[in-house]
C-alpha positions, -999 to 999 in steps of 0.1 A, spaced: -441 93 415 -470 99 439 -452 127 458 -451 106 490 -413 106 493 -391 137 487 -371 139 455 -337 140 473 -345 107 490 -364 88 463 -339 94 434 -307 83 452 -325 52 466 -338 43 432 -304 48 415 -285 28 441 -312 0 438 -308 -3 401 -270 -2 403 -268 -29 431 -292 -51 411 -270 -47 380 -239 -56 401 -255 -87 415 -266 -99 381 -231 -93 367 -216 -114 395 -241 -142 388 -235 -141 350 -197 -142 356 -200 -172 380 -223 -190 355 -199 -184 326 -169 -197 347 -187 -229 357 -194 -236 320 -159 -249 315 -158 -270 347 -135 -300 345 -152 -333 338 -184 -318 325 -193 -322 288 -220 -309 265 -229 -278 285 -248 -248 271 -259 -215 284 -296 -213 291 -320 -185 282 -320 -174 318 -283 -166 314 -289 -142 285 -319 -127 303 -297 -119 332 -270 -104 309 -295 -81 292 -311 -71 325 -277 -62 339 -269 -39 310 -304 -23 311 -301 -16 349 -267 0 344 -281 23 316 -311 32 337 -290 41 368 -268 64 347 -297 81 330 -313 87 364 -281 104 375 -285 128 345 -321 133 356 -309 144 391 -284 168 376 -310 183 353 -334 187 381 -309 205 404 -299 228 375 -335 239 372 -341 222 338 -374 208 350 -395 204 381 -383 180 407 -418 170 416 -432 144 392 -466 127 393 -480 101 370 -509 110 349 -539 88 348 -529 73 314 -493 66 327 -506 50 359 -531 29 340 -504 17 315 -480 8 344 -506 -12 363 -518 -30 332 -482 -39 323 -475 -53 358 -508 -72 356 -499 -87 323 -465 -98 336 -480 -113 368 -507 -131 347 -481 -146 324 -458 -158 352 -486 -173 373 -501 -190 342 -467 -204 333 -463 -217 368 -497 -235 366 -490 -250 332 -455 -261 342 -470 -281 370 -498 -295 349 -477 -305 319 -445 -312 336 -425 -286 317 -395 -266 330 -407 -232 343 -388 -211 317 -402 -233 290 -437 -227 304 -430 -189 304 -420 -192 267 -452 -211 260 -473 -185 278 -457 -155 259 -460 -174 226 -497 -181 232 -508 -147 247 -491 -127 220 -511 -147 194 -479 -158 177 -492 -194 178 -500 -223 201 -469 -223 223 -445 -232 195 -430 -267 200 -448 -269 234 -484 -279 234 -506 -291 263 -510 -329 263 -532 -334 294 -569 -329 295 -567 -303 323 -541 -283 303 -562 -283 272 -592 -272 292 -574 -243 307 -557 -232 274 -586 -212 259 -594 -192 291 -557 -185 296 -552 -173 260 -584 -152 261 -574 -135 294 -539 -127 280 -553 -113 248 -578 -91 266 -551 -76 289 -529 -71 258 -557 -52 241 -561 -30 272 -523 -22 270 -526 -13 234 -555 11 242 -535 27 270 -505 32 247 -527 49 222 -542 72 249 -508 80 263 -494 90 229 -524 111 220 -527 128 254 -490 137 254 -492 160 224 -529 164 220 -531 202 222 -499 208 202 -510 182 175 -545 197 172 -531 233 169 -506 222 143 -531 202 122 -556 231 124 -530 257 112 -517 234 84 -552 227 72 -561 264 73 -530 274 53 -538 246 28 -574 260 24 -561 295 19 -536 283 -8 -563 264 -26 -587 294 -26 -559 316 -39 -551 292 -67 -587 290 -76 -589 328 -79 -559 328 -102 -569 299 -124 -602 306 -142 -609 269 -150 -611 262 -112 -636 290 -104 -666 268 -106 -652 238 -87 -654 232 -49 -624 237 -27 -617 211 -1 -654 204 2 -665 241 2 -691 250 -24 -678 272 -53 -698 303 -42 -683 300 -7 -648 298 -20 -654 328 -42 -667 348 -13 -634 342 6 -614 360 -22 -634 392 -19 -619 422 0 -638 438 29 -664 463 16 -666 447 -18 -700 455 -33 -703 423 -52 -714 404 -21 -731 416 11 -710 417 42 -732 392 60 -727 366 33 -690 371 33 -689 366 71 -710 335 66 -685 322 41 -656 327 65 -676 309 92 -683 280 69 -647 278 59 -635 276 95 -661 249 103 -648 230 73 -613 233 86 -623 220 120 -642 191 104 -611 181 84 -589 183 115 -612 160 134 -610 135 105 -572 137 105 -571 131 142 -593 100 139 -570 86 112 -540 94 134 -556 76 163 -563 46 141 -527 45 128 -513 48 163 -534 19 176 -525 -2 146 -488 5 151 -490 -4 188 -509 -36 180 -485 -46 152 -455 -39 175 -468 -62 202 -483 -89 181 -465 -106 152 -480 -126 124 -485 -163 131 -459 -184 112 -470 -211 89 -467 -247 103 -480 -281 94 -501 -301 117 -506 -339 118 -536 -356 134 
């Protein structure tokens, strides 16, 4: 993705890597499922790692096949073979990797301090950093664990906030020009329709139109060369109308940005469930 390796080398290596990783996981899952019914062993159950491996194997298979479609499309000329990450994409990737590393290392530290199993510590770290609660049924009991709880939670929440901001930037940058042009055109057509309706309905003639004063809206309905209003004032009315359209588009984009950020935050963070505590 940084154009350091040619496309015809990078893509096959990546596809084969995903496919081999999926095959290895499938073998491990099959062996684990077979050992579940070993003779003389009772009360066995599949752990969360087993299901993680099964999900990952399926995802790796899907990714490898989708990348084959990518190679086919590139050689058919559907899009450029060269692909380079934008700054927003690169930032989001690095932040996601940083968050994953932070969670795994934090889980390792707390598993040693509290004596938990490592996967239970990973569950606790995700539960805490995603602000769902204080680790569910797992809570630090040692003084050192309780001392490190607040700094660890704050660090995870800060990184998560950066990821939300990067998702917002990525979504907005991807269709920024197209979205702005579409919003501007729709707002302009809406203003024209409102002005036309005002000219047809007499009871609306003395009311503002989408924030434009009544005399400005009236000037927009005049034909060029109309003697009722000087040409300079008519041009000024058109200029004011366009400025109003631009102002409304800016407001809409701000609301769109707010909704995008709120959706990303709501997608990553769930509401904390109610629980009772005893002291």
